N, C-alpha and C positions, 0 to 999 in steps of 0.2 A: 505494500499498501504505499501512496505517496501524497506529501500533499504539497502544493505551491505558497510561498512566502515571497513578496512585492515589497520592495523598496522603492520608494516615490522619493530621489533625494534632492540635493539644489540643481544639479546639472541634466539627471538622468533618473531612468526606469530601469529598475533590475525587477526580473521576475527568476526565482530559482526553485528547482524542483528540489525536495528533501525527500530520502527517504525514511525508516522510524530508526533508523542508527546514527541519523545525523550525514547523512552521504550527501554531497549533491549530486545527482543525477543528470540534469538539465541547466539548461541557462536561457535568459534572452534579455538584450538590454537596447534601449532607445534612450539617445541625449536630447536633449531642449536647451535653448537658450535662456540665459541669463540679462538682464539687462541694468543698467545705471544708468537713469536718464538725467540724472544730477547728483551733486556732491551729495553721498549718505545715502542717496536713493538707489534701491535695490526691488527689481521688479520682475514679472514673470507674464508671460500669457497662461493663463489655468487652465485653457482646452490645450495645452500641448502638453500637461500633467497627461490628460487622459487620453490624449492620440498617442503619448510614448507608451502607457501602461498598458494601453490594450495589444499594442506590437510588441512590447516586451512579454505578454502571455502569448501572445500567439505564437513567437518564436520559441519560449520556451515548450511550448504545446507541441511543436511542429517534431521540436528534437527529441521529444521522446517518443515520436510514434508510437505503436501498439501499447508502451506504456501508458498513454495519455488513460485510458479506462480505468487505472487504479487510483486518479488523482479524490480523495477524498474531501478536501475542505483548499480554501483562500483568504490569507491573512494580507492586510496590510502594511506597514511602517510607511516611516516617512520626514521631512523634514519638520519640524518645528518652528512653531512660535508664525510661520509662514501663512497668511490667512488671504481668501477674496470674496469680495460683495457679491454674491449674486439676484437675478431676481424669482418669482416663484417657478420658473422653469426650470432652475440652472444654470442658467444661461448671464457670464458674466458681465457686472455694470463697469467694472475697473478693471488694470491691471491689476495682477498680486502683489501685494506685499509681502517680499521673502524676511528671512529673519534675520538678514544682516542688516534692511534698515536702519540706519539710526536716526531717522527723522521723528522724535518724538521727548528730547532732552526736554522741551519746557515744558510737556506736558506731562512730565514726571515730577515737575518740581510744582504743577498747580496741584499734580493728585493728592502728591504730599500734605498740600498744603489745606485742602479740601477735607479730605479725610484721616489724614496722618499715616506718617511713615511707619508706625510699631503696628496701626489697625489694618495697613495694606499687606502687609507679609504676615501679619496671623490669618486673614481669610484666604489669601491665594497662596501663602507659602513660600513668595517670593519677594525679595527685598526691595520696594522700586525701583527700578534701574529701566535705561532703554528697552533690554531686551524681551520680556514679554511683549505681546501684541497687544494688546488695552492701548496701552502709550502709543504707537505708530497706527490705531485704528481711531484716537483720538485728534491726531495730526491731520488722518488721510480726511476725517467729518471739517476740519476747521479751515483745509485748501480747498477741498469740496462740499460746502454745507448742503448744494442739491441733492445729493447722496442720501443725508440723513431723512429728506421729505418723501425720496421712493422708500422708505421704511426698508431695507435691501437684507436680504439671510446673508451671516456673517459663517463662513466655511472653514475650521484648520485642511487642511490637503488629503484627512483621511474621510473626513463627513464628504468632500466634495467626491472623491473618486467612488466611495462607498454607495453614494447617491446615485452614480450613473449607473455603476454595478447593479445595484438592487433594486432601485426607484424609492428608496427609506431614507430620508431626511433626518442622518441620525449618525451617534458617532461614538467614539470610545473614550472612557474618562479620561485613559493615558494618552490619548492624541489632543484633544480637549483642552487641556489643563494649562498646558504652555498659551494658551492666549490671555493668561490669567485673569480668568472672568469667572473661576469655578472658588464655592466654598469649601476648600477643600476638608473641613471636618465633616460637613454635611453631604459631601459629596456630590452638591447639584450646583446649579448657574447661582451667582451671588445677586441679587438685586441689587445690591448697595455699589459694587463694582459698574454690573453694569450699565446704571445711573448714570457712570462719569463718562460712557460711549455715547449716552443718548439711546440705547437699545431697552429693548424686553426681549421676555423667555422666548415670545414667538418667529423672532427673528432669529434662533440661535436653533441649532440642531438637539434633537434629544437624544440624552446621555447613557449608554449603556456600559456596563463593567465591561473589563476587554476580558477577552477569552471565549465569552459567549458568543452565541448565534447572531451573528446582527442583522442579516436575512438571506434570499437565496437569490441568487445568479438569473439575473433578464434573462428572459427568450432571447431575445432580438440583437443581447449585447453576447449571447453566448454561442450565438452562430457565425460571430466576427472572430471570433477567439479560440475557437476549437474545443469549450468546454462544455460540458452538458447542462443544460438548462436545469433552473433546481439545488444548484449545488450548493453546499452552506460556505456563505460570508463570513469567516467568523472575525468580531472586532480586535484590532490589533493595538498598536503603542505607538507613540514616537518614535524616533529612530533611536533615542541618547537609554530607555529602558528597553526596546527590544536586543541592541549590542547587552546591554546587559545579561540578559537571557539568555542570548546567544555564545557567551562567555561562561555559562553555568553558574551564575551570581544569583542566590535564593533565598539568603543568608545573613547576617550583617557582619560575618565573621572573614569575609572575602570581600574582595571589591574590585570591578573589570577600570581599566585607564584604557582609553582609547587614545593614541596618538596619534590624530591627523591634522589636520586646520587650525582646528579649535584642538583643546586638550581638557577631555571630559572622564573624570572618576563616577563611580556610583556604587553604593551601599543597598542591598534593600530593607524593609523595616514595616513590620508588623504595624507600631505605632504613629501617629501625627508628631511632629515636633519641628520649630522652626529655629532659626538660628542664623548667624553675619556667616557662617562658616560654610555655608551651602543653601542651595535652596531643593525646595521640598516640594515632590511630582507624586503625581498619583503613577504605584508600578503596575506594571505589567502583569503581575497577578491580582486577580480579582481581590478587593478591598484591600490591600497594600500601599504602601507609600514606598519611594524612592527619595533617598538623599544625593544629593548631587551635587559636584565640585566643578565650574568651568575655568580656563583658559583661555580668552579668544586668542593669543597669540601663540599657536602651538607650530606646525611645520610652516605655518606662513609666513611665521621669522627666521627661517633656515631660508625660505626662496625667499625673501626680501634680502637677503645676504648674497644672496647666488644672484641676483637680477641685479636689484636697486645699487649695492654697494658694488658688486664686481662686476656687471653688466654681463654678464654669462648667457649667452646665446643656449644652452643648454644646461638650463638648472639642474639637472637628475645627475648628467657627468659631472658638472661643478660642485657639487654636493659629496659626492663619492669621491672627488680627488682630495677637498674637505679632511672628509674624514679618516680616509689613510694618514693626514697628516695630527688630525685631532686626538686618534689615536699613539701616535709616538709619546704625545705634552703631559707632563704628570698633572694629578689630580687638583684644580685650582686655577689648569689655562696660567699658569704664572703670574698668579694676582689679579686675574682680571676677573669679574663677577656683572653679570648683566642680571638684571629686573623684567622680563617680559613682557612689558604691558603696552604692545606695541598695537594692541585695540582695544583698550583702556580697560577697567580691572572688576572684577562680578566680587565672587567673594574671595578674601572676608572684609575687601573694603569699601565691596562696591559704589566705585565712582568711576563715572561715564569721561570723566575731564583727566582721567591717568593716564601718564606716558610710559614710555621704556627708561631705565637707567642702564648706565656703561660706567663702571667705575674701576681705575687700576691703569686706566693706559700708560705703556712708557712705549720706546721705538722699538723696545723689542719684539713688538707685540704683532702679529701679523693675520693674514685670513684663519688660519689653522686656531689660532686664538682665542679669534671671535665664535668658530664655528664649536668647540668645545665651549666654551663660555655660555654660548645659546642653549647648549645640551643642558650644560650643569645649571644651568638659571630656572630654565624649566623645572629640572628634577627637586629642585630646591625649592621651588611653588606647587609643585606637587603634597612634597614633606607640608609647607604651612597648612595645605589644604585637608592632606591626609590627620594630621592632626587634629586638626580644628573638630572632623568629622566623628575621630574616636574621642574625644572627649565629650561629644556631643551625644554621643549612643551608649556611652561607659562600655565598650567592646571594643578589644586590640584587633583592628586587620591584620591577619595571617598573612594574606597572599595578595599578592597583585598581577590580575591577570589579562594582560598587555593584548592589542590590536592597532587597526591603524596601520598606515604606510611607514609611521616611526617605529613600529616593532620590530620592522626588516632588520634596523641597524643594532647588531649586538653592542657595538659601542655605547649606542646608547642605553638599552634594557641594563648593561652591565652599571652605568654608572646610576640609571633610575635607584636601582638594588643598592647598591653601596651607600646613595644619599637618603633614604628611605628608612635603611636595614632590615628590610624585609626579603622574603625570597618574589621573584618577578618569574610569574612562567607567558608565555605565549599562547595563546588561544587557539586551537583546532585549526578553528573556521576559519576559511578568507573574510567569506560573507556573514561575518557573526548578525549583523543585523537583520541581513534578510534571513536568517536561520531561527532569529527570535522570535520572528514573523512565521517563520517554519514551523517553531514549535506551540505556538498559538492553536496554529491551523490543526494540528499533530492532534493537541486533548480537544479542541473544538469536534474535530473529525472523528473521535474515538479509536486514536490510535494508541494512545496512553490516559492514564485515567485521573492526574493532577501536573503540572508543569514542575513538579518535585521529581517525577516519575520521567517528565519528556527528559530533564536535564541531566537527569543520571544515564538515560540513552543516548539524546543525541548530540552532547557537548564536552569534549576533551580539550586536553591541554597539552605542548608540544615542549618546545626546549625551554629548561629552570637555569634561573643565574638567581645566584646567593650572594649576600654583601663579603666584598673582600676587605685586601688590606685597606684599601684606600676609605672605608667607613668613615675612621677615628679622624682621618684629613676632614672628610665633608662636617663631620660634625663640628670640627673649629669654625669649618666658613660658611654654613647654616646660621650660626650664633650672629656674625656677619651681618648676612644676608638678608637675616629678620628685620636690622636696624637700616635698613637703607631707605626703602619706599615709607614707612611713617616719618623720619627725619628728614626727608626733600618734599613732603607731600606737598608744606605753604609755595614754597617756589616751586612747584610744577604745575602749581594750580594757579598761581601769582602770571608763569610763563605761558602756560594756554589760553589765559582771558587776554592775549596782547594776541 
């Protein structure tokens, strides 16, 4: 028996057919455009999500051949915080606003004044910053007030695609909550937050728990993608929660760590809690929560070094060269320390105006030193994040399961293990996010009784890295690292205001 997990990410839709042991049997993929029409603005055509998703599923089904009859269910995961406004027939009224969009800083301050920062965090689980969709939505309605009068429907990516697949205007709690409009304790839309964006619940999709059957595949749609009508469509989760599930994270003592464009880490929790050290999301398992840390400047910062500073035409090749040089350097990059706030900072400071810091430069330092300083700076930042989560939950994290493009670097995995003084293991699945969706489909389709059993059967780990002789050196450097941003925050903010 097989299931399909679909990941509609920032630039492409991927459909992966998984068997009951978590092995990828067939795949399909289709890319779509990402537009930046103005500074800080990031938009997409939501119809492109639908076109790419159908194509990816059809390609996956075609690759399966006769085995397509074994498919028992389908589930979606997706880019979070991205949303689209539609009419009652699901026709988009405006380009979709993408999670990277930063138009909403003023609205964050206005919301804090009206509701209060602590109240916003307690209700939504997320300290007020420009990331949640609420503030982007407020900014959009201020730019385009005629949209408010149309009383549009507001949909996350999961809601939009599930509506097209099944005809039901509904979404998963674990998909919708990054919008920042959900009362997390009640697991329902929050009227107080909806009022900030001049919305009522009729404009928002019905909420269901992840993992339950949201609907059945529409007959007309089924004919275009090669799947049987009536196939169960299982409510999914955002890509972060799905990635954690695909890494086998179903308890609070293990965390996943995605070394991607952003550095995202998370642990599962059975209870609702909030704090500056993390943001709280609905978990991929029904009734649970997910405590997540997020650093926006991940491999983005490495690409910045290769492209913007060194002018590399082939950043991948340049980074491979830099890694060789960085590996030959001692821990600490010979006195160079970097704070990787190239795109502001979320936890623990929640400062959208924050910028990066590079200290200790001398004439001895070259590109390889900078490369190592980026790897180490991100590792120190992750230690700061992980310690904050451990303090909040009162449980030590005994293992970090890494995935994403950065996890291919043995040097970086070892640096993280040394800096955090914890074992680091690579996730077995290259497409852990799509696997997380596949696991939800496997439970919803009857392949497993629950997610704990699905995790035991479908996930696994590969190479393992343990703390080495550099751990003590990193202890000393981390003590210095912790002081840098707090001591420089005031002058950095003054500089940003100019």
